[in-house]
RODO-2510 file (C-alpha; in nm, 4 decimals, decimal comma):
residues 287
     n   res          X          Y          Z
     1     m    -0,1535     0,5732    -5,1888
     2     t    -0,4406     0,5157    -4,9467
     3     k    -0,4787     0,7103    -4,6225
     4     k    -0,4342     0,3893    -4,4247
     5     r    -0,1040     0,3193    -4,5949
     6     k     0,0151     0,6764    -4,5376
     7     f    -0,0744     0,6473    -4,1699
     8     k     0,1246     0,3243    -4,1354
     9     e     0,4253     0,4848    -4,3011
    10     m     0,3984     0,7840    -4,0684
    11     i     0,4119     0,5506    -3,7677
    12     e     0,7101     0,3655    -3,9136
    13     n     0,8914     0,6944    -3,9746
    14     n     0,8120     0,8258    -3,6283
    15     r     0,8896     0,5398    -3,3941
    16     w     0,8442     0,7654    -3,0916
    17     l     0,4679     0,7441    -3,1478
    18     k     0,4768     0,3884    -3,0138
    19     k     0,5946     0,5297    -2,6802
    20     v     0,2833     0,7448    -2,6438
    21     p     0,0645     0,4700    -2,4857
    22     n     0,3187     0,3913    -2,2133
    23     t     0,3676     0,7633    -2,1495
    24     l    -0,0047     0,8015    -2,0942
    25     t     0,0016     0,5002    -1,8609
    26     i     0,2775     0,6661    -1,6584
    27     c     0,0632     0,9816    -1,6399
    28     n    -0,2131     0,7617    -1,5003
    29     s     0,0120     0,6306    -1,2233
    30     l     0,1435     0,9818    -1,1492
    31     c    -0,2142     1,0970    -1,0941
    32     g    -0,2572     0,8201    -0,8381
    33     f     0,0673     0,9182    -0,6675
    34     g    -0,0365     1,2844    -0,6708
    35     a    -0,3748     1,2014    -0,5188
    36     i    -0,2073     1,0141    -0,2318
    37     i     0,0410     1,2952    -0,1603
    38     n    -0,2335     1,5568    -0,1774
    39     t    -0,4550     1,3587     0,0616
    40     l    -0,1806     1,3667     0,3245
    41     h    -0,2085     1,7465     0,3219
    42     v    -0,5231     1,7225     0,5351
    43     y    -0,2874     1,7082     0,8345
    44     t    -0,1075     2,0316     0,7414
    45     s    -0,3897     2,2291     0,5815
    46     q    -0,5113     2,5232     0,7887
    47     g    -0,8686     2,4967     0,6625
    48     a    -1,1281     2,2215     0,6564
    49     p    -1,0230     1,8860     0,5038
    50     e    -1,3116     1,8864     0,2544
    51     a    -1,1270     2,0840    -0,0145
    52     v    -0,8181     1,8607     0,0089
    53     l    -1,0257     1,5429    -0,0176
    54     a    -1,2245     1,6805    -0,3125
    55     l    -0,9055     1,7712    -0,5010
    56     s    -0,7661     1,4197    -0,4491
    57     a    -1,0901     1,2736    -0,5819
    58     w    -1,0761     1,4994    -0,8885
    59     i    -0,7168     1,3892    -0,9566
    60     i    -0,8247     1,0237    -0,9523
    61     l    -1,1126     1,0984    -1,1896
    62     a    -0,8740     1,2862    -1,4198
    63     a    -0,6515     0,9763    -1,4325
    64     m    -0,9357     0,7933    -1,6064
    65     i    -0,8726     1,0093    -1,9132
    66     f    -0,5166     0,8756    -1,9339
    67     d    -0,6428     0,5223    -1,8644
    68     a    -0,8818     0,5459    -2,1600
    69     l    -0,6322     0,7102    -2,3943
    70     d    -0,3437     0,4668    -2,3401
    71     g    -0,5434     0,1732    -2,4754
    72     f    -0,6876     0,3836    -2,7562
    73     t    -0,3472     0,5098    -2,8719
    74     a    -0,1979     0,1602    -2,8424
    75     r    -0,4549     0,0368    -3,0949
    76     i    -0,4179     0,3409    -3,3214
    77     f    -0,0365     0,3229    -3,3294
    78     n    -0,0286    -0,0578    -3,3312
    79     a     0,1745    -0,0479    -3,0106
    80     a    -0,0183    -0,2979    -2,7990
    81     s     0,2129    -0,5320    -2,6095
    82     m     0,2295    -0,7529    -2,3018
    83     h     0,4643    -0,4970    -2,1449
    84     g     0,2067    -0,2229    -2,1948
    85     m    -0,0689    -0,4398    -2,0521
    86     q     0,1356    -0,5098    -1,7381
    87     m     0,2145    -0,1389    -1,7010
    88     d    -0,1524    -0,0508    -1,7369
    89     s    -0,2545    -0,2877    -1,4581
    90     l     0,0225    -0,1615    -1,2285
    91     a    -0,0868     0,1973    -1,2898
    92     d    -0,4498     0,1035    -1,2260
    93     m    -0,3475    -0,0604    -0,8989
    94     v    -0,1898     0,2652    -0,7803
    95     t    -0,4583     0,5019    -0,9075
    96     f    -0,7807     0,3022    -0,8791
    97     g    -0,6786     0,0549    -0,6100
    98     l    -0,4506     0,2266    -0,3594
    99     s    -0,5439     0,5952    -0,4001
   100     p    -0,9195     0,5711    -0,3271
   101     a    -0,8480     0,3532    -0,0229
   102     v    -0,5988     0,6116     0,1051
   103     v    -0,8549     0,8906     0,0585
   104     v    -1,1133     0,6938     0,2587
   105     a    -0,8669     0,5881     0,5320
   106     i    -0,7200     0,9367     0,5788
   107     m    -1,0655     1,0965     0,5797
   108     a    -1,1821     0,8516     0,8477
   109     h    -0,8664     0,9127     1,0537
   110     k    -0,8936     1,2908     1,0313
   111     l    -1,2615     1,2798     1,1284
   112     s    -1,2426     0,9719     1,3519
   113     d    -1,4654     1,1352     1,6117
   114     k    -1,7535     1,0976     1,3632
   115     i    -1,7422     0,7171     1,3505
   116     s    -1,8951     0,4935     1,6159
   117     y    -1,6714     0,1911     1,5492
   118     d    -1,2992     0,1432     1,6104
   119     y    -1,0639     0,2964     1,3535
   120     s    -0,8884    -0,0406     1,3068
   121     i    -1,2066    -0,1569     1,1320
   122     v    -1,1509     0,1198     0,8760
   123     w    -0,8097    -0,0315     0,8005
   124     i    -0,9695    -0,3698     0,7472
   125     l    -1,2442    -0,2319     0,5210
   126     c    -0,9976    -0,0324     0,3102
   127     g    -0,7726    -0,3383     0,3029
   128     v    -1,0590    -0,5384     0,1539
   129     y    -1,0895    -0,2789    -0,1225
   130     i    -0,7153    -0,2822    -0,2006
   131     g    -0,6889    -0,6610    -0,1882
   132     c    -0,9864    -0,7111    -0,4173
   133     a    -0,8521    -0,4523    -0,6630
   134     a    -0,5169    -0,6346    -0,6732
   135     l    -0,6887    -0,9707    -0,7213
   136     r    -0,9043    -0,8378    -1,0050
   137     l    -0,6140    -0,6765    -1,1904
   138     a    -0,3969    -0,9878    -1,1496
   139     t    -0,6820    -1,2029    -1,2812
   140     y    -0,7210    -0,9694    -1,5788
   141     n    -0,3480    -1,0044    -1,6590
   142     v    -0,3617    -1,3829    -1,6403
   143     h    -0,6662    -1,3949    -1,8700
   144     a    -0,4957    -1,1597    -2,1156
   145     m    -0,1790    -1,3729    -2,1243
   146     q    -0,3844    -1,6873    -2,1739
   147     e    -0,6086    -1,5080    -2,4244
   148     k    -0,8992    -1,6167    -2,2096
   149     k    -1,2315    -1,4328    -2,2380
   150     c    -1,4044    -1,5574    -1,9217
   151     d    -1,6673    -1,7452    -2,1249
   152     g    -1,7416    -1,4214    -2,3101
   153     k    -1,8956    -1,2599    -2,0028
   154     f    -1,8118    -0,9277    -1,8355
   155     y    -1,7730    -1,0197    -1,4695
   156     g    -1,7297    -0,7868    -1,1760
   157     l    -1,7098    -0,4118    -1,1293
   158     p    -1,4129    -0,2553    -1,3182
   159     s    -1,1530    -0,0959    -1,0892
   160     p    -1,1978     0,2517    -1,2484
   161     g    -1,5715     0,2222    -1,1833
   162     a    -1,5119     0,1388    -0,8166
   163     a    -1,2719     0,4326    -0,7802
   164     a    -1,5178     0,6639    -0,9560
   165     a    -1,7939     0,5583    -0,7149
   166     v    -1,5811     0,6542    -0,4144
   167     c    -1,4574     0,9796    -0,5677
   168     s    -1,7970     1,1009    -0,6886
   169     i    -1,9419     1,0654    -0,3381
   170     v    -1,6436     1,2411    -0,1766
   171     i    -1,6678     1,5308    -0,4234
   172     f    -2,0411     1,5779    -0,3715
   173     y    -2,0297     1,5726     0,0069
   174     s    -1,7126     1,7826     0,0231
   175     n    -1,8958     2,0772    -0,1301
   176     r    -2,2067     2,0579     0,0898
   177     d    -2,1062     2,2856     0,3790
   178     g    -1,9025     2,0308     0,5686
   179     e    -2,1492     1,7460     0,5242
   180     v    -1,8537     1,5201     0,4417
   181     t    -1,8568     1,4387     0,8149
   182     q    -2,1845     1,2539     0,7596
   183     l    -2,0064     1,0348     0,5060
   184     v    -1,7289     0,9112     0,7343
   185     p    -1,9081     0,6123     0,8953
   186     f    -2,0556     0,4968     0,5635
   187     l    -1,7766     0,5295     0,3055
   188     p    -1,5298     0,2674     0,4433
   189     i    -1,8115     0,0107     0,4441
   190     y    -1,9110     0,1098     0,0918
   191     a    -1,5462     0,0829    -0,0212
   192     a    -1,5325    -0,2767     0,1045
   193     f    -1,8580    -0,3493    -0,0785
   194     l    -1,7071    -0,2082    -0,4002
   195     g    -1,4035    -0,4314    -0,3502
   196     i    -1,6242    -0,7394    -0,3251
   197     m    -1,8094    -0,6296    -0,6400
   198     m    -1,4757    -0,6138    -0,8264
   199     v    -1,4020    -0,9829    -0,7687
   200     s    -1,7599    -1,1053    -0,7862
   201     k    -1,9238    -1,3021    -1,0661
   202     i    -2,1870    -1,0336    -1,1049
   203     q    -2,2261    -0,9190    -1,4647
   204     y    -2,1951    -0,5549    -1,5628
   205     t    -2,2512    -0,3667    -1,8850
   206     h    -1,9263    -0,3189    -2,0779
   207     i    -1,8959     0,0613    -2,0894
   208     g    -1,6625     0,0597    -2,3907
   209     k    -1,9014    -0,1453    -2,6019
   210     w    -2,1955     0,0538    -2,4663
   211     i    -2,0343     0,3822    -2,5782
   212     q    -1,9506     0,2372    -2,9207
   213     g    -2,3203     0,1667    -2,9659
   214     s    -2,4130     0,5279    -2,8877
   215     k    -2,4202     0,6168    -3,2580
   216     r    -2,7284     0,3991    -3,2975
   217     h    -2,8889     0,5209    -2,9758
   218     k    -2,9140     0,8984    -2,9512
   219     w    -3,0132     0,8878    -2,5838
   220     r    -2,6845     0,7164    -2,5011
   221     f    -2,4944     0,9934    -2,6771
   222     v    -2,6895     1,2565    -2,4800
   223     l    -2,6119     1,0783    -2,1521
   224     i    -2,2406     1,0581    -2,2374
   225     i    -2,2313     1,4320    -2,3110
   226     a    -2,4149     1,5046    -1,9839
   227     v    -2,1618     1,3034    -1,7827
   228     l    -1,8694     1,4782    -1,9533
   229     l    -2,0238     1,8179    -1,8783
   230     c    -2,0576     1,7200    -1,5127
   231     l    -1,6883     1,6296    -1,5043
   232     i    -1,5771     1,9708    -1,6356
   233     w    -1,8515     2,1864    -1,4823
   234     q    -1,6794     2,2520    -1,1494
   235     p    -1,3504     2,3703    -1,3075
   236     i    -1,5521     2,5984    -1,5370
   237     q    -1,7567     2,7365    -1,2453
   238     v    -1,4617     2,7932    -1,0140
   239     l    -1,1882     2,8988    -1,2569
   240     l    -1,3778     3,0823    -1,5302
   241     l    -1,7056     3,1985    -1,3763
   242     r    -1,5500     3,2644    -1,0338
   243     k    -1,8359     3,0992    -0,8497
   244     a    -1,8045     2,9308    -0,5129
   245     m    -1,7554     2,5553    -0,5059
   246     e    -2,0762     2,4996    -0,3081
   247     d    -2,2745     2,6407    -0,6025
   248     t    -2,1768     2,3410    -0,8172
   249     w    -2,3491     2,0625    -0,6273
   250     v    -2,6255     1,9891    -0,8830
   251     p    -2,3994     1,8448    -1,1589
   252     q    -2,1993     1,6612    -0,8925
   253     l    -2,5162     1,5024    -0,7584
   254     f    -2,6028     1,3911    -1,1117
   255     l    -2,2519     1,2521    -1,1628
   256     a    -2,2558     1,0645    -0,8312
   257     g    -2,6019     0,9309    -0,9097
   258     i    -2,5068     0,8005    -1,2549
   259     i    -2,1841     0,6352    -1,1363
   260     n    -2,3360     0,4686    -0,8316
   261     l    -2,6404     0,3643    -1,0299
   262     y    -2,3966     0,1733    -1,2519
   263     v    -2,2550     0,0069    -0,9389
   264     i    -2,5920    -0,1248    -0,8238
   265     s    -2,7013    -0,2070    -1,1795
   266     g    -2,4808    -0,5173    -1,1677
   267     p    -2,6570    -0,6884    -0,8755
   268     i    -2,9968    -0,5833    -1,0128
   269     y    -2,9141    -0,7137    -1,3605
   270     t    -2,7796    -1,0405    -1,2201
   271     l    -3,1009    -1,0869    -1,0232
   272     l    -3,3035    -1,0293    -1,3396
   273     l    -3,0869    -1,2880    -1,5189
   274     k    -3,1517    -1,5467    -1,2480
   275     l    -3,5222    -1,4753    -1,2731
   276     k    -3,4880    -1,5115    -1,6526
   277     l    -3,6452    -1,1719    -1,7099
   278     v    -3,3590    -1,0594    -1,9403
   279     k    -3,1284    -1,2365    -2,1855
   280     d    -2,7710    -1,3312    -2,1001
   281     p    -2,5290    -1,0791    -2,2645
   282     t    -2,1854    -1,1458    -2,4149
   283     a    -1,8880    -0,9297    -2,3274
   284     v    -1,5260    -0,9521    -2,2061
   285     l    -1,3367    -0,9088    -1,8825
   286     s    -1,1989    -0,5596    -1,8292
   287     n    -0,9624    -0,4205    -1,5661
***
């Protein structure tokens, strides 16, 4: 009996394995809920709000692990379904749509004396982010139900990428001796820009396909490892090496740089396409 056949029989004999993808999706949404609840603690925390905001951002980044694993396990256990796809988009709306906007809005409200424009504008800018995230995820669901590939192109900034861009900046500035206050006027505007990128026709590199090609490109593999190390470096520094959080800014700067470089790579790449300096790629729409 082949290993593939044995694996199929194991799945058939352990039907609970098919519930693993949806469980991971629920964990994704719980991370988003936890990030929102934690962000509200800035009003009750005795210390500076930076630590609270950074923790919320880390929770959102951690949710991306569940977001990646639910699709992976669905394919492995042959448990992909329309129900799972709908759940995934709803979870992404909470974690990568609502949660980052709440972090930005609460940060701006807590430090409203640092912004020169009216706070109601912050609501509008964060509303643009949330609305665009909802529109993108709804469009993704419709395309999936219609088995439509968007002409084989990968359009717009993925919602996890937009959330990661916000969170990486919050984390970096939160650990720079209170410099998060310098971020307050800029981040709501940047969040609205990220929202527009999510629903735009700007083409981005498909990260999943890009990672799959890392076996043939050693430099891609090295970059992936570097990003992963940046994600776990702060917990290692703080929990294991007992170092202060402000000593960890170098890997966070690298992480923020890589993520936000991906954000601006779309407009740059689209410009190069219009100038016919690069070839038109083929990819798929992602949430």
